[in-house]
C-alpha positions in Angstrom: -108.5 55.0 25.4 -107.7 52.6 28.3 -108.4 53.8 31.8 -105.4 54.9 33.8 -105.3 53.3 37.2 -105.4 55.7 40.1 -103.2 53.5 42.4 -100.5 50.9 41.9 -101.2 47.2 42.3 -101.7 46.1 45.9 -99.4 43.8 47.9 -99.8 41.9 51.1 -100.1 44.3 54.0 -97.0 44.6 56.2 -97.4 44.2 60.0 -97.8 47.2 62.3 -94.5 49.0 62.8 -93.2 50.8 65.9 -91.5 54.1 64.8 -89.6 56.7 66.8 -89.2 60.4 66.4 -85.7 61.3 65.3 -85.9 64.9 64.1 -88.5 67.7 64.0 -88.5 70.6 61.6 -91.1 73.4 61.3 -91.7 74.1 57.6 -94.1 76.9 58.2 -96.3 78.2 61.1 -98.8 75.4 60.5 -96.7 72.6 58.9 -94.3 70.4 60.8 -92.1 67.7 59.3 -91.2 64.8 61.6 -88.6 62.1 60.7 -89.1 58.7 62.2 -86.7 55.8 62.4 -86.3 52.6 64.3 -86.0 48.9 63.7 -89.7 48.6 63.0 -89.0 50.3 59.6 -86.8 47.5 58.4 -87.9 46.4 54.9 -90.0 49.5 54.2 -90.4 50.4 50.6 -91.5 53.5 48.7 -94.9 52.8 47.2 -95.1 55.8 44.8 -96.4 59.3 45.0 -99.5 60.1 47.2 -99.2 56.8 48.9 -100.8 56.6 52.3 -100.0 55.2 55.7 -102.0 54.9 58.9 -100.7 56.3 62.2 -101.8 55.4 65.7 -100.9 58.3 68.1 -100.7 58.1 71.9 -103.2 59.5 74.2 -102.6 62.9 75.7 -99.8 62.8 78.2 -98.3 59.6 76.8 -95.2 59.2 74.6 -95.7 55.8 73.0 -98.3 53.4 71.7 -98.2 49.6 72.3 -98.1 47.5 69.1 -101.6 46.1 68.4 -102.3 42.4 68.5 -105.0 40.5 66.5 -107.2 40.8 69.6 -106.7 44.6 70.0 -109.7 46.8 69.3 -109.3 49.3 66.5 -107.5 52.3 68.0 -109.7 55.4 68.2 -106.8 57.7 67.2 -105.8 56.1 63.9 -105.2 58.7 61.2 -104.2 58.5 57.5 -101.2 60.4 56.2 -99.1 60.6 53.0 -95.4 59.9 53.7 -93.3 62.8 52.3 -90.2 60.7 51.9 -89.0 57.2 52.6 -85.4 56.2 53.0 -85.3 52.4 52.7 -81.5 52.3 53.3 -81.5 54.0 56.8 -84.4 53.2 57.2 -86.5 56.3 57.9 -89.7 58.0 57.0 -90.7 61.7 56.9 -94.2 62.8 57.5 -95.6 66.3 57.3 -98.3 67.3 59.9 -100.7 70.2 59.7 -100.7 71.6 63.2 -103.4 74.3 63.1 -106.2 71.7 63.1 -108.0 70.2 66.1 -107.5 66.5 65.3 -105.5 64.2 67.7 -102.6 63.6 65.2 -102.1 67.3 64.7 -102.2 68.0 68.4 -99.7 65.1 68.9 -97.4 66.6 66.3 -97.5 70.0 68.1 -96.2 68.4 71.3 -94.0 65.7 69.8 -90.4 65.3 71.0 -87.4 63.2 69.9 -87.8 59.7 71.3 -91.6 59.6 71.2 -93.1 56.6 69.5 -96.0 55.9 67.2 -97.4 52.8 65.5 -97.6 52.8 61.7 -99.4 50.6 59.2 -98.5 50.6 55.5 -97.6 52.2 53.2 -100.4 51.4 50.8 -100.0 51.9 47.0 -99.7 55.4 45.7 -100.8 57.3 42.6 -99.7 56.0 39.2 -98.2 58.7 37.0 -99.2 58.6 33.3 -95.9 59.7 31.7 -97.6 59.9 28.3 -100.1 62.6 29.4 -99.4 66.0 27.8 -100.1 67.9 31.0 -101.0 67.7 34.6 -103.3 69.9 36.8 -102.9 69.5 40.6 -105.2 71.1 43.1 -104.8 70.9 46.8 -105.3 72.5 50.2 -102.7 72.3 52.9 -103.8 68.8 54.0 -102.9 67.3 50.6 -99.7 69.4 50.0 -97.4 66.4 50.9 -99.2 64.3 48.3 -98.9 67.0 45.7 -95.2 67.4 46.4 -94.6 63.7 45.9 -96.4 63.8 42.6 -94.4 66.8 41.5 -91.2 64.9 42.2 -92.4 61.9 40.3 -93.5 63.6 37.1 -91.1 63.2 34.2 -88.8 66.1 33.3 -90.4 68.7 31.0 -94.0 67.7 31.9 -96.3 70.7 31.6 -97.9 71.0 35.1 -100.0 73.6 36.8 -100.6 73.6 40.6 -103.2 75.4 42.6 -102.6 75.3 46.4 -104.9 76.7 49.1 -103.4 77.6 52.4 -104.6 79.5 55.5 -102.2 82.4 55.2 -99.3 83.9 53.3 -96.8 82.6 55.9 -97.6 79.0 54.7 -96.2 79.6 51.2 -93.0 77.8 50.5 -91.0 76.5 47.5 -92.3 73.3 45.8 -90.0 70.6 44.5 -90.7 71.0 40.7 -89.2 74.3 39.5 -90.8 74.0 36.1 -94.3 73.9 37.5 -96.6 76.9 37.3 -97.8 77.4 40.9 -100.5 79.6 42.2 -101.0 80.0 46.0 -104.5 80.8 47.2 -105.2 82.3 50.6 -108.2 80.9 52.5 -108.3 83.6 55.2 -111.9 83.6 56.5 -113.4 81.8 53.5 -114.9 78.4 53.7 -112.3 75.7 53.0 -112.1 75.0 49.3 -113.8 78.1 48.1 -110.5 79.9 47.0 -109.5 76.7 45.3 -112.7 76.5 43.4 -112.5 80.2 42.4 -108.9 79.7 41.3 -110.0 76.8 39.1 -112.8 78.7 37.5 -110.4 81.6 36.8 -108.3 79.3 34.5 -111.2 79.6 32.0 -109.7 76.7 29.9 -107.2 73.8 30.1 -104.5 72.9 27.6 -105.5 70.7 24.7 -105.0 67.0 24.9 -105.8 64.3 27.4 -104.2 65.7 30.5 -104.5 64.3 34.0 -106.0 66.0 37.1 -105.4 65.2 40.8 -107.4 67.0 43.5 -107.0 66.6 47.3 -108.9 68.8 49.7 -111.8 69.1 52.1 -114.6 66.7 51.4 -117.5 69.1 50.5 -115.1 71.3 48.5 -113.9 68.2 46.7 -117.4 67.4 45.4 -117.9 71.0 44.2 -114.5 71.1 42.4 -115.1 67.7 40.8 -118.4 69.0 39.5 -116.6 72.0 38.0 -114.0 69.8 36.3 -116.6 67.3 35.0 -119.3 69.8 33.8 -117.4 73.0 33.0 -114.1 71.6 31.8 -115.3 68.3 30.4 -112.7 66.1 32.2 -113.8 62.4 32.0 -113.6 60.2 35.1 -110.7 58.2 33.8 -108.5 61.3 33.7 -109.6 62.6 37.1 -108.4 61.5 40.6 -110.1 63.1 43.6 -109.4 62.5 47.3 -111.2 64.0 50.3 -108.5 64.3 52.8 -110.7 65.7 55.6 -114.2 67.0 56.3 -115.1 70.2 58.1 -116.5 69.4 61.5 -115.6 65.7 61.4 -112.9 64.0 63.5 -113.0 60.5 62.0 -113.4 61.2 58.3 -113.1 58.1 56.0 -109.9 57.7 54.1 -111.9 56.3 51.1 -113.7 59.5 50.2 -113.1 59.8 46.4 -116.4 61.5 45.4 -116.7 59.3 42.4 -120.4 58.5 43.2 -121.3 62.1 42.5 -120.7 61.8 38.7 
């Protein structure tokens, strides 16, 4: 069986874009959706589900970020996010921020106001859906929820899909965009991040027959534990498994290339 690529083919990187806050919506106590617009988004394209962008947020007390130049040092407050929605016609981009964390982007989103400006790079290619797969299993904590939602919207109608989502509290539960999916919400409470997700996976006992696909996005240490369960207990081969470490407990500048593939 040929290996299914995890991301779409790459293209030349677009230049940094200045984007401006147009609208703010609280989806839950800890999730805020911000829509950005501005001339800097001209020519932006949707790059597929679970694509990623990089954001440079202003320092505390500031409302904008200067566009970088080739001589500019790498900004210390650059963070990676999944765009929830891109409207190329307007143009506009919507990004969901987890606001209960302690990172600079989450803190910025908590205090953001219409008219504030960020700098954005990307988007980079997203996840390639295998429409011939008989089923999908998606596992995520709240940090990866926007990526999971974009995957759910991209799956073909009638696809058998099961979703396990770990959130901090019951108030974070909200409808997901694929009404045919079987969704299980897992509450973290005082548990270590990823532990409820791993327990929910083990509770499945078995997966459907056939060469289904699995996507996992969560905290880095939990990701490795969950990947081990999928590989050893469920027998999922690497070419059917995509794992992404979206953050790491205790780390501010976690890499955006944490795939845990070296642990196989």
